[in-house]
C-alpha positions as CSV (number, residue, x, y, z in Angstrom):
1,X,56.5,81.4,78.1
2,X,58.1,81.1,74.7
3,X,61.7,80.8,73.9
4,X,62.2,84.4,72.8
5,X,60.7,85.7,76.0
6,X,62.9,83.4,78.1
7,X,66.0,84.5,76.3
8,X,65.1,88.2,76.9
9,X,64.7,87.6,80.6
10,X,68.0,85.8,80.9
11,X,69.8,88.8,79.2
12,X,67.9,91.4,81.2
13,X,66.3,90.1,84.5
14,X,65.0,93.6,85.2
15,X,62.1,93.0,82.7
16,X,60.7,90.1,84.8
17,X,57.0,90.5,85.6
18,X,55.0,88.7,88.3
19,X,53.6,86.3,85.7
20,X,57.1,85.6,84.6
21,X,58.2,84.8,88.2
22,X,55.5,82.2,88.4
23,X,56.4,80.6,85.1
24,X,60.1,80.7,85.9
25,X,59.4,79.0,89.3
26,X,57.6,76.2,87.5
27,X,60.6,75.7,85.2
28,X,62.8,75.7,88.3
29,X,60.9,72.8,89.8
30,X,61.0,70.9,86.5
31,X,64.7,71.6,86.0
32,X,66.3,72.0,89.5
33,X,69.9,72.1,88.2
34,X,69.4,75.1,85.8
35,X,71.4,77.7,87.8
36,X,70.3,80.7,85.6
37,X,66.7,80.2,86.7
38,X,67.8,80.7,90.4
39,X,69.7,83.9,89.5
40,X,66.8,85.5,87.5
41,X,64.2,84.7,90.2
42,X,66.5,85.9,93.0
43,X,67.1,89.2,91.1
44,X,63.4,89.7,90.5
45,X,62.5,89.0,94.1
46,X,65.1,91.4,95.3
47,X,63.8,94.2,93.1
48,X,60.4,93.6,94.7
49,X,61.8,93.3,98.2
50,X,60.1,89.9,98.6
51,X,60.5,88.1,102.0
52,X,61.9,85.0,100.2
53,X,64.7,87.0,98.6
54,X,67.5,85.9,100.9
55,X,66.5,82.2,100.6
56,X,66.6,82.3,96.8
57,X,69.9,84.2,96.9
58,X,71.4,81.4,99.0
59,X,70.1,78.7,96.6
60,X,71.5,80.7,93.6
61,X,74.9,80.9,95.4
62,X,74.9,77.1,95.8
63,X,74.3,76.5,92.1
64,X,76.4,79.5,90.8
65,X,79.8,78.8,89.2
66,X,81.0,82.4,89.8
67,X,79.6,84.1,92.9
68,X,81.2,87.5,92.1
69,X,79.1,87.7,88.9
70,X,76.1,86.6,90.9
71,X,76.6,89.4,93.4
72,X,77.0,91.9,90.6
73,X,73.8,90.8,89.0
74,X,71.8,90.8,92.2
75,X,73.1,94.3,93.2
76,X,72.5,95.7,89.7
77,X,76.1,96.4,88.9
78,X,76.5,93.9,86.1
79,X,76.2,95.2,82.5
80,X,74.5,92.6,80.2
81,X,76.0,92.3,76.7
82,X,73.8,93.5,73.8
83,X,73.1,91.1,70.9
84,X,75.4,91.6,68.0
85,X,74.3,91.3,64.5
86,X,75.9,88.4,62.6
87,X,78.4,89.6,59.9
88,X,77.4,89.1,56.3
89,X,78.5,85.9,54.8
90,X,81.2,86.3,52.0
91,X,80.1,85.5,48.5
92,X,81.6,82.3,47.1
93,X,84.3,82.8,44.5
94,X,83.3,81.8,41.0
95,X,86.9,81.6,39.6
96,X,87.0,77.8,40.2
97,X,83.8,77.2,38.3
98,X,84.9,79.4,35.4
99,X,88.2,77.5,35.3
100,X,86.4,74.2,35.1
101,X,84.0,75.5,32.5
102,X,86.9,76.7,30.3
103,X,88.9,73.5,30.5
104,X,87.0,71.7,27.6
105,X,87.5,74.9,25.4
106,X,91.2,74.9,26.2
107,X,91.5,71.2,25.2
108,X,89.7,71.9,22.0
109,X,92.0,74.9,21.2
110,X,95.2,72.8,21.9
111,X,93.8,70.0,19.7
112,X,93.3,72.4,16.9
113,X,96.8,73.6,17.3
114,X,98.1,70.0,17.0
115,X,96.1,69.5,13.8
116,X,97.5,72.7,12.3
117,X,101.1,71.7,13.3
118,X,100.6,68.3,11.7
119,X,99.5,69.9,8.5
120,X,102.4,72.3,8.6
121,X,104.7,69.3,9.2
122,X,103.4,67.5,6.1
123,X,104.1,70.5,4.0
124,X,107.5,71.0,5.6
125,X,108.4,67.4,4.8
126,X,107.6,68.0,1.2
127,X,109.8,71.0,1.1
128,X,112.6,69.2,2.9
129,X,112.7,66.6,0.2
130,X,113.6,69.3,-2.3
131,X,115.6,71.6,-0.2
132,X,117.7,68.9,1.6
133,X,119.4,69.5,4.9
134,X,119.0,73.3,4.9
135,X,115.6,73.2,6.6
136,X,116.2,70.3,9.0
137,X,116.6,72.7,12.0
138,X,113.1,74.2,11.3
139,X,111.5,70.8,11.2
140,X,113.0,69.9,14.6
141,X,111.6,73.1,16.1
142,X,108.1,72.2,14.7
143,X,108.3,68.7,16.1
144,X,109.3,70.1,19.5
145,X,106.2,72.5,19.5
146,X,104.0,69.5,18.7
147,X,105.4,67.5,21.6
148,X,104.9,70.5,23.9
149,X,101.2,70.8,22.7
150,X,100.6,67.1,23.4
151,X,102.1,67.6,26.9
152,X,99.6,70.5,27.5
153,X,96.7,68.2,26.5
154,X,97.9,65.4,28.8
155,X,98.2,67.9,31.7
156,X,94.7,69.3,31.2
157,X,93.2,65.8,30.9
158,X,95.1,64.7,34.1
159,X,93.8,67.7,36.0
160,X,90.2,66.8,35.0
161,X,90.7,63.2,36.1
162,X,92.1,64.3,39.4
163,X,89.1,66.6,40.1
164,X,86.8,63.6,39.4
165,X,88.7,61.4,41.8
166,X,88.7,64.0,44.5
167,X,84.9,64.0,44.8
168,X,84.0,62.8,48.3
169,X,82.6,59.3,48.5
170,X,79.5,58.5,50.5
171,X,80.5,57.1,53.9
172,X,79.1,53.7,54.7
173,X,76.8,53.8,57.7
174,X,78.4,52.5,60.9
175,X,76.6,50.4,63.4
176,X,77.6,50.3,67.0
177,X,77.9,46.9,68.5
178,X,75.1,45.9,70.9
179,X,75.8,46.4,74.6
180,X,75.7,43.1,76.4
181,X,77.0,44.3,79.8
182,X,74.5,44.6,82.7
183,X,74.6,48.2,84.0
184,X,75.3,49.0,87.6
185,X,71.8,50.4,88.1
186,X,70.2,47.1,87.0
187,X,72.4,45.2,89.5
188,X,71.3,47.5,92.3
189,X,67.6,47.3,91.4
190,X,67.8,43.6,91.3
191,X,69.4,43.5,94.7
192,X,66.8,45.8,96.2
193,X,63.9,43.8,94.5
194,X,65.2,40.6,96.1
195,X,65.7,42.2,99.6
196,X,62.2,41.4,100.9
197,X,62.6,37.7,100.0
198,X,65.7,37.7,102.2
199,X,63.7,39.1,105.1
200,X,61.0,36.4,104.7
201,X,63.6,33.7,104.8
202,X,65.0,35.1,108.0
203,X,61.6,34.8,109.7
204,X,60.9,31.2,108.6
205,X,64.4,29.8,109.2
206,X,65.6,30.9,112.7
207,X,68.5,28.5,112.6
208,X,70.0,30.2,109.5
209,X,69.0,33.7,110.6
210,X,72.4,34.8,111.8
211,X,74.3,33.5,108.8
212,X,71.9,35.2,106.4
213,X,72.1,38.4,108.3
214,X,75.9,38.4,108.0
215,X,75.6,37.7,104.3
216,X,73.2,40.6,103.8
217,X,75.5,42.9,105.6
218,X,78.5,41.9,103.5
219,X,76.4,42.6,100.3
220,X,75.4,46.0,101.6
221,X,79.0,46.8,102.4
222,X,79.9,45.8,98.9
223,X,77.2,48.1,97.5
224,X,78.7,51.0,99.5
225,X,81.7,50.8,97.2
226,X,79.4,51.7,94.3
227,X,77.5,54.5,96.0
228,X,76.4,57.0,93.3
229,X,73.8,59.7,92.9
230,X,71.7,57.1,91.0
231,X,71.6,54.9,94.0
232,X,70.6,57.8,96.2
233,X,67.7,58.6,93.9
234,X,66.6,54.9,94.0
235,X,66.6,55.1,97.8
236,X,64.4,58.3,97.6
237,X,61.9,56.5,95.4
238,X,61.6,53.7,97.9
239,X,61.1,56.2,100.8
240,X,64.5,55.4,102.4
241,X,65.4,59.1,103.1
242,X,68.0,58.3,105.8
243,X,69.9,55.9,103.5
244,X,69.8,58.5,100.7
245,X,71.2,61.2,103.0
246,X,74.1,58.9,104.0
247,X,75.0,58.3,100.4
248,X,75.1,62.0,99.7
249,X,77.2,62.6,102.8
250,X,79.7,60.0,101.5
251,X,79.7,61.5,98.1
252,X,80.5,64.9,99.6
253,X,83.6,63.4,101.1
254,X,84.6,61.6,97.9
255,X,84.0,64.6,95.6
256,X,84.7,67.8,97.6
257,X,84.5,69.9,94.5
258,X,80.7,69.1,94.3
259,X,80.2,69.5,98.1
260,X,77.8,72.5,97.7
261,X,75.6,70.6,95.2
262,X,75.4,67.5,97.4
263,X,74.6,69.7,100.5
264,X,71.7,71.2,98.6
265,X,70.4,67.8,97.8
266,X,70.6,66.8,101.5
267,X,68.7,70.0,102.5
268,X,66.0,69.3,99.9
269,X,65.6,65.7,101.3
270,X,65.3,67.0,104.8
271,X,62.4,69.2,103.8
272,X,60.3,66.3,102.5
């Protein structure tokens, strides 16, 4: 089953065929915590009036986050949303590029104005020598225009420099420090691996039997404080089903919000 077909069945479970049910059931075994698989299979079995419909609906209810939605889907009252087309992406504005492209031309234009003003200033100085103080006010105005033109060039050049400085710098790769701490799982596995050696020592040393038994019980009680789902799975791998069930029972008490999930795990262990 490809990805497109799988997405279609999730959006509309009424299109599920018998071949799809077999494929979805294989995925369910491979990914037992994927709640949508239970819902789709339960809906398909109900439409076919299959004898295992009720059992699958119960499993779907255990893994479902919203049972009212589950009921609507199973009974056929839920309306699945249609796929919406993605809105067209807006075209990028070209005003910034045009402004940057025109900056050198603006600088050249202002530079030309300064040259012309300087030439005019030279001619004005020659006239001022002959005319005296009558034209001094005109010369001051020309000088002020030249200063204003210089300020315009400096502002344009400063804007170009700022744009170059604002270019993002490549980030240096960061390396995470190595982890030196021993994980909790490794500690538990080491303890379980060494457990047979403790049993052999009890058989060969009868005098120390009682003290070693007390020590082992204390260690086990200490491990109980670290009961996790990982420890339960390790117990299952070693065939210690009763121990795994006890761990899940304790986890139900510690985490009541996940009680339904741990109950499902216990039921699954009991069927083995």
